[in-house]
N, C-alpha and C positions, 0 to 999 in steps of 0.2 A: 626210803628216807633220804631227804635232801641235805647234803653236807652244807650247801649254801644257806639253807634255812637255819641250820644249827648255829652257824657263825652269826647270822643276822639276829637270832634270838640272844646270843651272847652280847653283841654290840648294843642291842636294845636295852638289856638289863644294866650294862655298864653305864649307859646314858641316863636311864630313868631311875636306877636304884633297885626297883622291884616292879613286878607286874602280876596281874591275875592271869590264870589260864584262859578265861574268856577274852581278856584284853589281847593276849598274844594270838589267840585263835583268830580274832577279827583282823589283827594287824597283818597276819601272814596267810589269811584265807584258808585255814584248815580247821579241823575240829578240836575241841579241848582235849579229847582223848589222844589225838596226834601230838599235841603240845606236851602232854605228860610223858609220852613215849620219847619225845625229843629230850626232855629234861633227864629222863633215865639214861639216855644215850650219852649226854654230856657228862653226867655224873660218872658213868662207867669209864669215860675217857680221862677221868682225873680232874675235871672242872669242879670246883667247890660250889656247886649249885644245890639248892634245897628248897623244899616247899613247906609252907606253914599253913595249917588249917585254922578255921575260926573266922570271926568277923573281920579282923584286920589281917587276915592271912594273905598269902601270895607266894610268888616264886622269887627267890633272892639269890644273890651271889655273896660269898663272904666279903666283908667290907674291904679287906686289904688285897683282894685279888686284882692282878694286872695281867694284861695279855702278853704272851710270849712274843718276842720279836719275829719269830718264824712265821707267825700268822699273816704278817704283811708281805705282799709280793714286792719284788725289786722296784717295780713301777710305782707302787703305792708309797714305798719308802722315799723315792725321789720326789714324789708329789708333796709329801709332808715337809721335806727339807726345803723344797722350792717355796712353799707357802711361808715358811719361817724366814727365808731370805727376803721375801717381799715385805714382810712385816718390819724387818730391820730398817727399811727405808723411812719408816715413820719416826725413827729415833728411839725405838724400843731397846733400851740399854741391855736388859737381861737376855735379849734374843741371841746374842753371840754365844753366850755360855750354853744356852739351850741347844743351839745349832751344833756346837762342838760335841756336846754329850750325845745327842741323837745320832750324829754322824758316826761316832765311835760305836754306839749301841747297834746301829744298823749295819756297821762295817761298810759304809758307803762314803766315797769321796765326792763332795758336791762340786768341787772345782770352783771356778769364778766366772761362770757364764752369764749370770744375771745381775743386773744392777738397776734398781728402781729408786727414784727420788721424787716424792710427792710435794716437796717444798718449792716455793717460788724462787726465781733467780735473786740472789742477794739476801734471801730471807731464811736460809736453811736452819740456822741455829734457833731463831725464834719460833718458826713454824713447828719444828720438831719438839721443842720444849712445851709448846702449847698443846700439841697432840698428846704428849706424855702426861700432862696434868689432867687433861680431859679423860684419858684412858684410866688413870688412877681413880678419878671421881666416879666413873661408870662402874668400875669393878668394886670399889669400896662403898658405893651408894652414898657419896658425900656431895653436899650442895656446893655450888660455885657462884661467886659473885663476878659478873662480867660488865664491861662497858661495850655496848654494841651500837654499830652504825647501820641503820636500815637503808632500804633503797630510796627513801625520801630524804636522805641525808640528815635524819634525825638521830641524835646520839642519846642513849639512855643507859641507866644503870639497872641491871636486873639480877635477881637471885634465881638460879635455875637448878633443876634436878636432872642432870644428864642421864639419859636412859640408853643411848646407843650412838656410836659413831657411824656415819653413813657416807659412802662415797658414790657420787652420781654425776655423770657428765663432766668428768675431769675436775670435780670440786669436792671438798670435804665439808660435811655438815654434821651437826650434833642434834639428835632428836631429844627433846627435853620437855619437862613440865615447868612452866614459868610461874613462880609463886606470886608475882605481881598481877599477872593477867588471870591467874587461876585457870589456866588452859594449856594445852599442848602446843608447842611451837618447834620450828626447825630453824636453827641458826647456822649461817655460813661461817666457817672457821676464819676465813680471811677478814671478815667484818668484826670479829671479836678483837677489839683493840687492847683490852686489858682483862686479866682474869686472876682470881684469887681462890684457891682451894680452901673451903671452910671445914670446920670440925663437925658441923651439923650433918647428921645422917638422915636418910629417908627410906621409906619402903617403896621399892620400884613398882610402877604400875605399867601395864601394857600400853604401848603407843598406838593410838587408833589408826585404822586403815585410812589412808589419805587419797587413795587412787581416784575415787569419784570426785572429790573436791578439787584435786589437781586438774582433772579433765575439764571441770567447769571453768577454771581460771585460764585455761589455754585456748588459743584460737588457731585456726588453720592459716599459716603464713606461707605465701608463695613468693619466692624471690628470684630475680634474674641477675646472675653474676657474670661479669666480663671474664673472658678467658685469662686475663692477666692475674686474677686472684684465685685461679682454680686450685692452687695448692692449699689455700685456706679453707675452701669449700670442702675439699676432701679431708682436711684435718678435723672439721667441726660438724660435718653431717655424715650420716650413714649412707653408704653407696645406694641403698634401696630408696633413699629420699632424693636422689639426684637424677636429673634427666639431661643427658649430654646433647648439645645442639650441633648442627653441622658446621657452624662457623667457629666452634670451640667454646662458645659461651655455655653456661650451666644454669639450669633451673632447679632450685631446691624447694622442697615442700615439707613442712614439719609443723607439729603442734607446739606452740611456744606461748609463754605468758606475755601479754601485752602490757609492758610497764616501762619504767625509765631505763631499766637495764637493756631492754630490747632496742630502744631508740639509740642509746649510746653504742650498742653493738653494731647497729646498721650504719651509724655515722662513721664507725671505724673503717668502713670499706670505701669511704669517700664517694667518688663518682663511679665506682665500679659495681654498684648495686642499684637495682631498680625494683620497687615494690609492685608486684602484680596483684596480690590479694593480702589483706583487705584494702580496698582503694582509699579508705579514709586515712590510713597511715601515711599516705603520700603527703598530705597537708601537714600532718604532725611532724614528719621528718623534715619537710621543707622549712617549716617555721623555726625549728630548732637550728637548722643549718644557717638560716638568716640571722638568728641571734648570735651565733658564733661569728659570722661575718662582721656584724656590727661591732662586736667587742674586739675584734682583731684586725680590722681593716687598717691599712697604713694611713 
């Protein structure tokens, strides 16, 4: 009998609420007979686990059962506390109290070795309050009214049903269902200019898998960067995407969406970047740079 499997069954039931023997057997790749032996072993160890027969039967834990702190290893305790410390950076007010209680429960001193701040320079208070409102909306399934600026500089008012906060490539997004478009959308938090938490509630629905769609929107971009901006290249590209040149220059290759953001991003490097692929982007970037020159020439 595997002690590891017993704990995994316990965690599974705590997460799901209940399960059938065939379901657990498939999950842990054993027979239903073995699962029933495991249930008996857990019960003998004092775990309030029981099985119900019948059409809606299954294996259950008593509703008020919680894990004893001794089940977590010292490393696991530290990882839990570290995760909460990271969440504090988002402005999660109740996190400090939770961190204090768990530190005492685990008898672990977290120290002060980690500090994370996801807000922008000079925008800490607003960014954190925005995050807190969105977190509340997701947890309580409440709609939000927002004013949003898209990549085409079009400003619109939307009512959205936020489903999940999403952190990707140094940016926060909210995955949501837009009531105006009657479709799923992803909104960048920095572009949400105003937001209001509404009393209207909604039934959450699963956000569709976007991987294939995102791949279709992205193109292979190959860029040659001068060594003077190497620090930015290492900041913004994975090392596996970078090819170091003998003279110190860098070639970066990545799948990126070709849109106004990309043009602005490339312009931010000034004369320190050259487009290798796709070649048509050279003309687009040059035309945009020419427009900038016309508007700002002395």
